[in-house]
N, C-alpha and C positions, 0 to 999 in steps of 0.2 A: 749231632746230636737224635735220638729214631721218636721219630713219632707215628703215631697208629689215631688210623682215620678209618671208620668204617665208608662205604662208599654208598651215594645216593639210590646209585644206582641200578646195579650188583646183589648188593646188603653185604657182602664179602668186607670184608675185613683186615684190614693191609696195614702194613711196617716198613717206612721206609728210612735210612739214616740220613738225615741227609745235614753239608755241614754248616752250620746258623749252632748257634752262643745262648745258651738259657735267658741273659744279657735280652739280647734278639729276643726271644719266643715273651718276654715279658713283657716287650711293648705293645707289641702285637695284639698279647692275651689285651689290652687296656687299652686299645682302641688304635692304637696307632695305624695307619694304610696296608697292608701286608708286601707291593714293594718297598716304599719307602725303607721296613723290619729289614727287608733280603734281597737288597739291590743284585745280590751276586748268582742265588736263586731262579733258572727261570722259571715260563706262565703255567707249565705243571706240575711244577714243586709248591711252587706261591699254590696253585689251583687244589692237588693234594691238604697242606696247612688244611685252607681255609675253609673246604671241603667233603674230601674225603677224595672227589675222583682222583682216578691209578690213570697215569698219563695214555694221551686215546679215549681213554672214558670221557671227559664233557663232551669233548665235536657227539663224539658218535652218539652224546643229549641235547645235545641244539643244533641235530644237524636236519635239515626242513623233511618234512614231509612228503612223501609222492602224488 
């Protein structure tokens, strides 16, 4: 299923084709935790669904200031 999100870090709109079905996506939209709806996805893929961060961006966004 193709999911399109806008990154809050870069403002870029990205689309990923993820191995999920509409039923699981609907469950997530209705409030079930993302890890229960998509157990086969890795953390980066789940973060993309939740917030729009591309793989690796979340770590940059949350990196401590030096």
